[in-house]
VEXDREN-750203 format. One record per atom (N, C-alpha, C): atom name; x, y, z. Coordinates in steps of 0.001 Angstrom, whole numbers, plus 500000, padded with zeros to 6 digits. Layout:
N
- atom,x,y,z
- CA,X,Y,Z
...
end
This chain:
114
- atom,x,y,z
- N,500965,498826,500302
- CA,499987,500110,499983
- C,500860,501265,499932
- N,501935,501036,500842
- CA,502755,502520,500855
- C,503430,502656,499348
- N,503917,501612,498801
- CA,504667,501612,497606
- C,503717,502290,496590
- N,502190,501858,496781
- CA,501404,502459,495666
- C,501375,504116,495958
- N,501000,504281,497043
- CA,500990,505865,497509
- C,502180,506604,497138
- N,503467,506209,497258
- CA,504562,506734,496865
- C,504560,506963,495317
- N,504105,505923,494550
- CA,504178,506053,493129
- C,503149,507042,492785
- N,501891,507322,493657
- CA,500965,508379,493493
- C,501183,509683,493577
- N,502242,509964,494432
- CA,502749,511145,494808
- C,504108,511423,494023
- N,504510,510874,493421
- CA,505826,511080,492918
- C,505591,512028,491866
- N,504637,512116,490747
- CA,504285,512799,489919
- C,503960,514036,490362
- N,503223,514328,491472
- CA,502541,515790,492159
- C,503935,516560,492670
- N,504564,515632,493295
- CA,506089,516291,494090
- C,507149,516668,493116
- N,507236,515856,491978
- CA,507958,516600,490685
- C,507607,517726,490316
- N,506065,517810,490127
- CA,505430,519163,489539
- C,505679,520303,490668
- N,505523,519846,491942
- CA,505626,520747,492727
- C,507163,521584,492995
- N,507959,520716,492807
- CA,509440,521049,492580
- C,509647,522061,491585
- N,508973,521612,490477
- CA,508974,522636,489418
- C,508565,523825,489443
- N,507418,523976,490160
- CA,506642,524995,490769
- C,507552,525954,491336
- N,508029,525355,492426
- CA,508598,526325,493334
- C,509960,526694,492725
- N,510656,525776,491921
- CA,511650,526291,491233
- C,511528,527446,490453
- N,510299,527655,489706
- CA,510134,528882,488675
- C,509683,529964,489950
- N,509430,529923,490925
- CA,509162,530722,491758
- C,510280,531223,492149
- N,511008,530725,492782
- CA,512422,530960,493201
- C,513219,531714,492285
- N,513211,531283,490792
- CA,513920,532067,490002
- C,513284,533534,489246
- N,512323,533426,490149
- CA,511538,534781,489534
- C,511268,534813,488171
- N,510578,533656,487612
- CA,510184,533546,486305
- C,508839,533292,485990
- N,508251,533766,487103
- CA,506701,533487,487017
- C,506162,534592,485923
- N,505097,534193,485442
- CA,504543,535135,484424
- C,503250,535666,485221
- N,502626,536684,484858
- CA,501524,537523,485342
- C,500555,536455,485875
- N,500014,535599,484749
- CA,499142,534755,485044
- C,499358,533635,486002
- N,500561,532941,486359
- CA,500958,532078,487105
- C,500834,532673,488400
- N,501525,533707,488544
- CA,501345,534788,490048
- C,499793,534892,490401
- N,498991,535272,489684
- CA,497698,535351,489783
- C,497157,533981,490028
- N,497226,533187,489394
- CA,496851,531808,489993
- C,497333,531464,491321
- N,498360,531550,491773
- CA,499122,531091,493170
- C,498214,532085,493910
- N,498171,533101,493849
- CA,497334,534033,494684
- C,495961,533599,495098
- N,495184,533513,493941
- CA,493833,532775,494016
- C,493511,531568,494458
- N,494599,530773,494511
- CA,494721,529319,495101
- C,495165,529253,496553
- N,495795,530523,497058
- CA,496327,530429,498376
- C,495163,530085,499442
- N,495344,529452,500437
- CA,494337,529063,501637
- C,493892,530383,502097
- N,492586,530285,502392
- CA,492076,531639,503017
- C,490969,530921,504065
- N,491042,530849,505294
- CA,489851,530243,506197
- C,489283,528917,505459
- N,490109,527910,505209
- CA,489515,526967,504541
- C,489002,526635,503217
- N,488928,528033,502534
- CA,488640,527921,500958
- C,489659,529040,500409
- N,489664,528972,499240
- CA,490658,529751,498209
- C,490600,531321,498626
- N,491601,531987,498104
- CA,491324,533595,498237
- C,490245,533765,497347
- N,490278,533060,495980
- CA,489440,533627,494740
- C,488075,533283,495428
- N,487557,532399,496036
- CA,486256,531941,496725
- C,485920,532948,497510
- N,486902,533335,498598
- CA,486652,534167,499757
- C,486153,535655,499129
- N,486958,536113,498113
- CA,486499,537370,497509
- C,485190,537056,496824
- N,484859,536139,496049
- CA,483732,535939,495049
- C,482615,535895,496156
- N,482691,534936,497453
- CA,481448,535060,498571
- C,481537,536845,499090
- N,482390,537516,499130
- CA,482389,538735,499667
- C,481522,539616,498693
- N,481857,539516,497596
- CA,481294,540320,496273
- C,479645,540025,496453
- N,479349,538843,496644
- CA,477977,538142,496621
- C,477017,538817,497738
- N,477706,538734,498579
- CA,477194,539186,500016
- C,476738,540701,499979
- N,477426,541381,499452
- CA,477515,543045,499489
- C,477040,543650,498035
- N,476539,542613,497264
- CA,476385,543373,496055
- C,477448,544501,495333
- N,478640,544051,495231
- CA,479950,545101,494600
- C,479865,544239,493517
- N,480592,545236,492515
- CA,481170,544870,491346
- C,482375,544615,491106
- N,483058,543357,490584
- CA,484447,543157,490656
- C,485403,543603,489337
- N,486108,544251,489641
- CA,486856,544890,488811
- C,488131,544098,488130
- N,488303,542995,488716
- CA,489343,542017,488353
- C,490561,541911,488921
- N,491693,541004,488422
- CA,492799,540968,489087
- C,493985,541731,488128
- N,494932,542342,488819
- CA,495978,542997,488269
- C,497440,542663,488958
- N,498167,542416,488058
- CA,499616,541787,488858
- C,500783,542894,488386
- N,501767,543110,489443
- CA,502816,544023,489304
- C,504024,543297,489400
- N,504530,543184,488451
- CA,506093,542367,488907
- C,507087,543346,488564
- N,507763,543154,489837
- CA,508918,544032,490332
- C,510170,543194,490383
- N,511246,543837,490721
- CA,512590,543044,490524
- C,512744,541860,491645
- N,512063,542200,492959
- CA,512379,541452,493939
- C,510941,540601,494426
- N,509888,540899,493928
- CA,508715,540218,494467
- C,507508,540721,493264
- N,506490,539867,493445
- CA,505481,539956,492440
- C,504193,540578,493305
- N,503260,541612,493028
- CA,502199,541994,493832
- C,500962,541419,493188
- N,500112,541137,493526
- CA,499077,540763,493067
- C,497480,541294,493735
- N,497009,542057,492898
- CA,495821,542816,493382
- C,494467,542333,492924
- N,493486,542459,493733
- CA,492097,542396,493150
- C,491265,543721,493590
- N,490710,544170,492764
- CA,489789,545484,492906
- C,488547,545303,492760
- N,487461,545816,493803
- CA,486267,545867,493874
- C,485872,547102,493940
- N,484703,547370,492801
- CA,483862,548528,492973
- C,482706,548670,494046
- N,482920,549449,494923
- CA,481789,549425,496336
- C,480534,550762,495485
- N,480906,551594,495256
- CA,480186,552752,494506
- C,480691,553328,493362
- N,479980,554315,493096
- CA,480851,555097,491840
- C,482161,555653,491969
- N,482552,556017,493302
- CA,483795,556606,493267
- C,484666,555809,494158
- N,484159,554802,494819
- CA,485092,554131,495859
- C,485453,552415,495498
- N,486736,552396,495451
- CA,487076,550859,495472
- C,487662,550473,496674
- N,487540,548976,496690
- CA,488386,548273,497685
- C,489342,547335,497005
- N,490566,547865,497613
- CA,491719,546767,496859
- C,492522,545647,498037
- N,492019,544458,497682
- CA,493014,543384,498344
- C,494321,543051,497513
- N,495267,543179,498081
- CA,496496,543237,497540
- C,497750,542037,498571
- N,498494,540859,497608
- CA,499214,539924,498192
- C,500606,540001,497379
- N,501520,539772,498231
- CA,503037,539578,497436
- C,503321,538152,497575
- N,503980,537771,496423
- CA,504787,536659,496444
- C,506086,537096,496231
- N,507131,536371,497259
- CA,508520,537183,497027
- C,509183,535965,496501
- N,510799,536287,496545
- CA,511440,535301,495915
- C,511463,533752,496397
- N,511126,533728,497532
- CA,511278,532392,498258
- C,509821,531746,497854
- N,508952,532381,497180
- CA,507602,531916,496667
- C,506705,532080,497907
- N,507023,532595,499007
- CA,506013,532942,500243
- C,504921,534025,499547
- N,503585,533748,499822
- CA,502522,534655,499702
- C,502147,535181,500908
- N,502049,536644,500829
- CA,501458,537286,502079
- C,500795,538632,501810
- N,499644,538558,502550
- CA,498804,539800,502450
- C,499712,541296,502545
- N,499399,542288,501698
- CA,500334,543397,501867
- C,499390,544356,502434
- N,498155,544419,502340
- CA,497166,545652,502831
- C,496175,544985,503755
- N,495593,545845,504592
- CA,494752,545500,505615
- C,493589,544796,505296
- N,492965,544956,504181
- CA,491891,544652,503411
- C,492118,542957,503236
- N,493190,542821,502763
- CA,493739,541309,502302
- C,494061,540449,503453
- N,494303,541091,504537
- CA,494609,540268,505828
- C,493238,540190,506479
- N,492541,540983,506584
- CA,491047,541123,507104
- C,490175,539790,506324
- N,490417,539914,504939
- CA,489526,538531,504534
- C,489888,537432,504928
- N,491029,537255,505255
- CA,491583,535739,505456
- C,491815,535475,506805
- N,491639,536678,507658
- CA,491429,536577,509217
- C,489882,536398,509513
- N,488925,536218,508727
- CA,487644,536459,508821
- C,486777,537567,509238
- N,487367,538703,509523
- CA,487023,539869,509640
- C,485984,540475,508712
end
């Protein structure tokens, strides 16, 4: 049974190692960075699911994802239109080590359950 489990996990471990190598080498594309943040855990769901749920509850308009690629990090931001003149922005940063962390208060509150 253990050998079967090892065989099943081997391809996913290989894929994960390539994935983290891409992050470490800072060769992520904007689309890859966006997917990483969208799939990050946020209170038992993904960031994308948490934001989608928040938009539904408050009847807000989704303005989409934006990615800012810098030399040492990548920022990924989701903007929500609250009313004609006010936006809420959720922002996360992916560093060279591949760690994803919320950058602003709104992103921290979203995943803290506030």
